[in-house]
TORLOLO-619105 format. One line per field, with one value per residue (C-alpha): residue number from 1; residue in one letter; y, x, z. Coordinates in nm, 2 decimals. Example, Ala and Ser with C-alpha at 12.3 -4.5 7.8 and 13.67 -1.06 7.14 Angstrom:
2
k	(1,2)
r	(A,S)
yy	(-0.45,-0.11)
xx	(1.23,1.37)
zz	(0.78,0.71)
END
This chain:
364
k	(1,2,3,4,5,6,7,8,9,10,11,12,13,14,15,16,17,18,19,20,21,22,23,24,25,26,27,28,29,30,31,32,33,34,35,36,37,38,39,40,41,42,43,44,45,46,47,48,49,50,51,52,53,54,55,56,57,58,59,60,61,62,63,64,65,66,67,68,69,70,71,72,73,74,75,76,77,78,79,80,81,82,83,84,85,86,87,88,89,90,91,92,93,94,95,96,97,98,99,100,101,102,103,104,105,106,107,108,109,110,111,112,113,114,115,116,117,118,119,120,121,122,123,124,125,126,127,128,129,130,131,132,133,134,135,136,137,138,139,140,141,142,143,144,145,146,147,148,149,150,151,152,153,154,155,156,157,158,159,160,161,162,163,164,165,166,167,168,169,170,171,172,173,174,175,176,177,178,179,180,181,182,183,184,185,186,187,188,189,190,191,192,193,194,195,196,197,198,199,200,201,202,203,204,205,206,207,208,209,210,211,212,213,214,215,216,217,218,219,220,221,222,223,224,225,226,227,228,229,230,231,232,233,234,235,236,237,238,239,240,241,242,243,244,245,246,247,248,249,250,251,252,253,254,255,256,257,258,259,260,261,262,263,264,265,266,267,268,269,270,271,272,273,274,275,276,277,278,279,280,281,282,283,284,285,286,287,288,289,290,291,292,293,294,295,296,297,298,299,300,301,302,303,304,305,306,307,308,309,310,311,312,313,314,315,316,317,318,319,320,321,322,323,324,325,326,327,328,329,330,331,332,333,334,335,336,337,338,339,340,341,342,343,344,345,346,347,348,349,350,351,352,353,354,355,356,357,358,359,360,361,362,363,364)
r	(M,R,N,R,P,A,W,S,C,A,A,R,G,W,S,A,T,S,W,C,W,T,A,R,P,V,C,A,C,R,V,V,G,V,P,Q,R,A,D,V,A,L,T,V,I,E,T,W,R,D,L,P,A,S,A,Q,G,A,A,V,A,I,G,A,F,D,G,V,H,R,G,H,Q,A,V,I,D,A,A,R,Q,V,A,R,Q,R,D,L,P,L,G,V,V,S,F,D,P,H,P,R,R,W,F,Q,P,D,A,A,P,F,R,L,M,S,P,G,Q,M,A,R,A,L,D,G,L,G,V,D,R,L,Y,R,L,P,F,D,A,D,M,A,A,L,S,D,Q,A,F,A,L,E,V,L,G,P,D,G,L,H,I,G,H,A,A,V,G,F,D,F,T,F,G,K,G,R,S,G,S,P,E,A,L,A,R,Y,G,E,Q,A,G,F,T,V,S,P,V,A,R,V,D,D,A,D,G,L,K,L,S,S,S,A,V,R,E,A,L,K,A,G,D,M,A,R,A,T,A,I,L,G,R,P,F,A,I,E,G,E,V,I,H,G,D,K,R,G,R,T,I,G,V,P,T,L,N,I,A,L,G,D,Y,M,R,P,A,F,G,I,Y,A,T,R,T,R,L,A,E,G,R,V,I,D,G,V,A,S,L,G,V,R,P,M,Y,L,L,E,Q,P,L,L,E,V,W,L,F,D,F,D,G,D,L,Y,G,R,T,V,E,T,E,L,V,A,F,L,R,P,E,M,T,F,D,G,L,D,A,L,K,V,Q,I,E,A,D,A,T,A,A,R,A,A,L,A,V,S,A,G,L,M,P,A,A,S,A,R,P,A)
yy	(0.00,0.34,0.60,0.85,1.21,1.45,1.60,1.27,1.13,0.87,0.75,0.41,0.18,0.31,0.68,0.98,1.27,1.58,1.94,2.16,2.36,2.64,2.88,3.04,2.76,2.78,2.43,2.37,2.01,1.81,1.47,1.22,0.89,0.59,0.28,0.08,-0.15,-0.03,-0.17,0.04,0.28,0.47,0.84,1.01,1.37,1.56,1.87,1.96,2.32,2.46,2.12,2.10,1.96,1.64,1.57,1.62,1.44,1.10,0.87,0.84,0.64,0.86,0.75,0.68,0.34,0.23,-0.14,-0.13,-0.42,-0.60,-0.34,-0.06,-0.27,-0.27,0.11,0.12,-0.14,0.09,0.38,0.15,0.06,0.42,0.49,0.22,0.33,0.69,0.62,0.82,0.76,0.57,0.76,0.73,1.03,0.98,1.19,1.23,1.23,1.01,1.23,1.03,1.13,1.49,1.50,1.27,1.34,1.14,0.83,0.50,0.39,0.25,0.24,-0.08,0.01,0.27,0.52,0.32,0.00,0.18,0.31,-0.03,-0.20,0.06,0.01,-0.36,-0.29,-0.09,0.26,0.52,0.81,0.85,1.20,1.19,1.52,1.70,1.68,2.00,2.29,2.42,2.08,2.01,2.35,2.29,2.24,1.95,2.19,2.35,2.02,1.90,2.22,2.34,2.03,1.79,2.05,2.23,2.45,2.14,1.78,1.83,1.47,1.31,1.06,0.97,0.63,0.63,0.39,0.38,0.53,0.79,1.13,1.44,1.80,1.98,1.79,1.50,1.67,1.54,1.22,1.03,1.19,1.54,1.46,1.37,1.70,1.90,1.69,1.81,2.16,2.07,1.84,1.50,1.19,0.99,0.62,0.50,0.15,-0.09,-0.24,-0.55,-0.83,-1.16,-1.50,-1.45,-1.12,-0.92,-0.59,-0.58,-0.27,-0.14,-0.16,-0.53,-0.58,-0.41,-0.62,-0.94,-0.84,-0.75,-1.10,-1.27,-1.39,-1.37,-1.58,-1.33,-1.03,-1.19,-1.27,-0.91,-0.76,-1.01,-1.06,-1.10,-0.80,-0.68,-0.44,-0.25,-0.08,-0.02,-0.29,-0.13,-0.23,-0.41,-0.56,-0.86,-1.12,-1.35,-1.39,-1.53,-1.83,-1.87,-1.69,-1.35,-1.14,-0.83,-0.56,-0.34,-0.06,-0.06,0.31,0.41,0.06,-0.07,-0.32,-0.67,-0.93,-0.97,-1.30,-1.53,-1.53,-1.73,-1.48,-1.41,-1.12,-0.95,-0.78,-0.47,-0.66,-0.88,-1.20,-1.35,-1.55,-1.75,-1.70,-1.67,-1.35,-1.22,-0.91,-0.74,-0.62,-0.94,-1.02,-1.15,-0.81,-0.57,-0.35,0.01,0.00,-0.30,-0.44,-0.68,-0.93,-1.16,-1.47,-1.54,-1.91,-2.01,-1.66,-1.51,-1.14,-0.79,-0.60,-0.31,0.01,-0.17,-0.16,-0.49,-0.59,-0.87,-1.05,-1.19,-1.51,-1.70,-1.63,-1.92,-1.83,-1.54,-1.40,-1.61,-1.58,-1.85,-1.96,-1.92,-1.91,-2.29,-2.30,-2.01,-2.19,-2.50,-2.29,-2.10,-2.43,-2.54,-2.21,-2.24,-2.59,-2.46,-2.16,-2.38,-2.60,-2.29,-2.14,-2.47,-2.46,-2.09,-2.11,-1.85,-1.58,-1.32,-1.29,-1.21,-0.90,-0.73,-0.77,-0.47,-0.54,-0.50)
xx	(0.00,0.13,0.14,-0.14,-0.04,-0.10,-0.41,-0.59,-0.88,-0.83,-1.19,-1.25,-1.56,-1.86,-1.82,-1.70,-1.49,-1.45,-1.34,-1.61,-1.54,-1.72,-1.65,-1.39,-1.29,-1.07,-0.94,-1.03,-0.93,-1.23,-1.12,-1.38,-1.37,-1.54,-1.71,-1.40,-1.20,-0.89,-0.67,-0.83,-0.58,-0.78,-0.83,-1.13,-1.09,-1.41,-1.27,-1.01,-0.96,-0.67,-0.53,-0.21,0.09,0.06,-0.28,-0.17,0.06,-0.11,-0.13,-0.50,-0.77,-1.06,-1.43,-1.76,-1.65,-2.00,-1.95,-1.57,-1.60,-1.31,-1.31,-1.27,-1.00,-0.80,-0.80,-0.69,-0.41,-0.28,-0.26,-0.10,0.18,0.27,0.24,0.49,0.73,0.73,0.68,0.35,0.04,-0.23,-0.56,-0.91,-1.10,-1.48,-1.79,-2.08,-2.36,-2.31,-2.32,-2.61,-2.81,-2.73,-2.84,-3.13,-3.27,-3.59,-3.42,-3.49,-3.24,-2.94,-2.64,-2.45,-2.28,-2.30,-2.02,-1.90,-1.89,-1.69,-1.44,-1.39,-1.36,-1.10,-0.91,-0.90,-0.74,-0.46,-0.59,-0.44,-0.68,-1.03,-1.10,-1.48,-1.55,-1.89,-2.07,-2.27,-2.37,-2.01,-1.86,-2.12,-2.04,-1.67,-1.54,-1.31,-1.01,-1.12,-1.16,-0.82,-0.63,-0.82,-0.93,-0.65,-0.38,-0.13,-0.40,-0.62,-0.53,-0.19,-0.19,0.12,-0.06,-0.42,-0.54,-0.88,-1.09,-1.07,-1.42,-1.37,-1.55,-1.54,-1.63,-1.95,-2.13,-1.89,-1.67,-1.34,-1.17,-0.85,-0.66,-0.78,-0.69,-0.34,-0.30,-0.42,-0.19,0.11,0.02,-0.06,0.23,0.07,0.08,-0.22,-0.26,-0.59,-0.68,-0.82,-1.17,-1.19,-1.41,-1.52,-1.45,-1.74,-1.62,-1.88,-1.77,-1.73,-1.93,-2.16,-2.45,-2.37,-2.39,-2.73,-2.86,-2.75,-2.91,-3.23,-3.23,-3.15,-2.82,-2.61,-2.33,-2.27,-2.30,-2.05,-1.81,-1.81,-1.79,-1.53,-1.76,-2.13,-2.35,-2.43,-2.68,-2.58,-2.83,-2.98,-3.21,-3.55,-3.87,-4.13,-4.47,-4.31,-4.53,-4.23,-4.20,-4.56,-4.45,-4.11,-3.91,-3.79,-3.63,-3.40,-3.58,-3.36,-3.48,-3.32,-3.26,-3.05,-2.96,-3.08,-3.36,-3.25,-3.50,-3.77,-3.77,-3.59,-3.21,-2.95,-2.76,-2.46,-2.48,-2.19,-2.27,-2.08,-1.83,-1.74,-1.94,-2.08,-2.41,-2.58,-2.94,-3.23,-3.40,-3.70,-3.64,-3.95,-4.30,-4.42,-4.72,-4.94,-4.92,-4.83,-4.57,-4.56,-4.18,-3.95,-3.78,-3.50,-3.61,-3.33,-3.38,-3.05,-2.99,-2.90,-2.91,-3.10,-3.03,-3.16,-3.01,-3.26,-3.07,-2.75,-2.59,-2.55,-2.43,-2.61,-2.47,-2.72,-2.53,-2.78,-3.13,-3.36,-3.70,-3.94,-4.19,-4.51,-4.85,-4.98,-5.33,-5.24,-4.97,-4.94,-4.85,-4.61,-4.44,-4.38,-4.23,-4.00,-3.86,-3.80,-3.63,-3.41,-3.30,-3.23,-3.04,-2.82,-2.73,-2.64,-2.43,-2.24,-2.14,-2.03,-1.86,-1.60,-1.73,-1.75,-1.40,-1.37,-1.15,-1.00,-0.63,-0.45,-0.19,0.17)
zz	(0.00,-0.09,0.19,0.19,0.12,0.41,0.25,0.19,0.38,0.65,0.68,0.82,0.83,0.64,0.72,0.51,0.59,0.37,0.34,0.20,-0.11,-0.28,-0.57,-0.35,-0.12,0.19,0.08,-0.28,-0.27,-0.16,-0.06,0.07,0.24,0.07,0.22,0.29,0.51,0.70,0.42,0.14,0.00,-0.26,-0.22,-0.38,-0.50,-0.61,-0.78,-1.04,-0.93,-0.72,-0.63,-0.43,-0.63,-0.42,-0.57,-0.93,-1.18,-1.21,-1.51,-1.55,-1.72,-1.83,-1.87,-1.70,-1.59,-1.48,-1.39,-1.41,-1.65,-1.84,-2.11,-1.85,-1.69,-2.01,-2.02,-1.65,-1.73,-2.00,-1.76,-1.50,-1.74,-1.79,-1.42,-1.34,-1.62,-1.50,-1.13,-1.12,-0.91,-1.09,-1.12,-1.27,-1.39,-1.38,-1.33,-1.09,-1.18,-1.49,-1.79,-1.92,-1.61,-1.66,-2.02,-1.97,-1.62,-1.69,-1.82,-1.65,-1.39,-1.56,-1.32,-1.28,-0.95,-0.67,-0.61,-0.32,-0.52,-0.80,-0.55,-0.40,-0.74,-0.85,-0.52,-0.58,-0.92,-0.75,-0.84,-0.61,-0.68,-0.81,-0.95,-0.92,-1.10,-1.07,-1.40,-1.39,-1.63,-1.63,-1.71,-1.98,-2.15,-2.18,-2.53,-2.59,-2.59,-2.27,-2.10,-2.21,-2.13,-1.82,-1.64,-1.74,-1.79,-1.55,-1.39,-1.32,-1.26,-1.43,-1.55,-1.69,-1.91,-2.02,-2.13,-2.31,-2.50,-2.88,-2.90,-2.63,-2.68,-2.46,-2.46,-2.56,-2.83,-2.77,-3.02,-2.89,-2.99,-2.87,-3.16,-3.05,-2.69,-2.80,-2.99,-2.68,-2.47,-2.66,-2.56,-2.20,-2.14,-2.11,-2.34,-2.45,-2.53,-2.70,-2.60,-2.87,-2.85,-2.62,-2.74,-2.59,-2.74,-2.99,-3.11,-2.92,-2.76,-2.38,-2.28,-2.01,-2.27,-2.32,-1.94,-1.93,-2.22,-2.04,-1.71,-1.88,-2.04,-1.71,-1.87,-1.55,-1.69,-1.97,-1.74,-1.50,-1.79,-1.90,-1.55,-1.43,-1.12,-1.06,-1.08,-0.72,-0.57,-0.26,-0.04,0.31,0.45,0.48,0.65,0.44,0.50,0.68,0.49,0.46,0.83,0.84,0.63,0.78,0.52,0.66,0.39,0.36,0.16,-0.05,-0.28,-0.62,-0.64,-0.94,-1.04,-1.37,-1.34,-1.43,-1.54,-1.28,-1.11,-0.86,-0.82,-0.64,-0.43,-0.21,0.03,0.20,0.54,0.65,0.86,0.56,0.63,0.31,0.32,0.05,-0.02,-0.27,-0.37,-0.55,-0.76,-0.91,-0.82,-0.66,-0.88,-0.60,-0.42,-0.71,-0.54,-0.67,-0.70,-0.78,-0.48,-0.40,-0.13,-0.01,0.21,0.37,0.44,0.79,0.93,1.21,1.29,1.26,0.97,0.95,0.86,0.77,0.43,0.25,-0.10,-0.28,-0.58,-0.83,-0.91,-1.12,-1.26,-1.16,-1.30,-1.39,-1.14,-1.10,-0.94,-0.71,-0.60,-0.23,0.04,0.04,-0.32,-0.27,0.02,-0.19,-0.47,-0.23,-0.10,-0.46,-0.54,-0.23,-0.34,-0.69,-0.55,-0.33,-0.63,-0.84,-0.57,-0.52,-0.88,-0.86,-0.52,-0.46,-0.70,-0.41,-0.26,0.11,0.03,-0.26,-0.33,-0.47,-0.74,-0.62)
END
């Protein structure tokens, strides 16, 4: 683990610590803690303005990185190679909110991971800094040249190198390209490496869109193959109607929030509790046809667990899609089906044992 610079956050557990910043900040560098264990070394920086020299000079990968899938990882690996060659910190430049949300505020939920999940995934890949830049009216109005020279240049992040995907676009109207970024980099003092498209064994592009398509189809094997890990939903356990308790199946209820909606139905799951314990289970994701919920909900039955998790944050992997949602003639039929689903889930989880690691391991 690299030593933290003096300005970085030292948050622990599930808390966050920050310095406030405004248009004329006392400390313009806003550094926040992320949900993390004591061994997490990633630092999150939420501004590009007036950074101290110790927060600049990284070799960075630039993009939305929703899902941090294998295609994204190839871009990060390209930045890592330069970081090692030049002895630079390894960084990722991303945006919050996602640019798609800014330009399409009424779009259906589409995110593949929460900010905390992204930070932990990047930490597991050995990234030192996440520049999570605010995507607002000012950012949206920047030309490609202004973004390259002002945000990435000496008066901003002052990067040493940028790795980007082959189809990377940036700036107002998405007018910038990897070639344009390289030209601006010559002016601003940084180099650029475009990364070729990454395909699967069938020649299909590895992309966030491909992950979403797989999830909508309930094809968890393909989603997992693209992501490099199962898709997981993280959220706070909320109170529900407690109907499950009446039939001996208490569930954790988790709102889907900004996550995209995978195929509605029953899933084999693995759930990680805040302290790191991982528990197998079976979950219903959807509107529960017998009761017609107003909003889709994830309801997880943890096997061999008896405890109160209300108000706690958990992360649940959707390991395998078992069946679509169904309606039943009554509770007795529902109970029989739940037992069958639990048996199917245990079998699926036995096949996929070990997909959720106990802890991330940062590359040396």
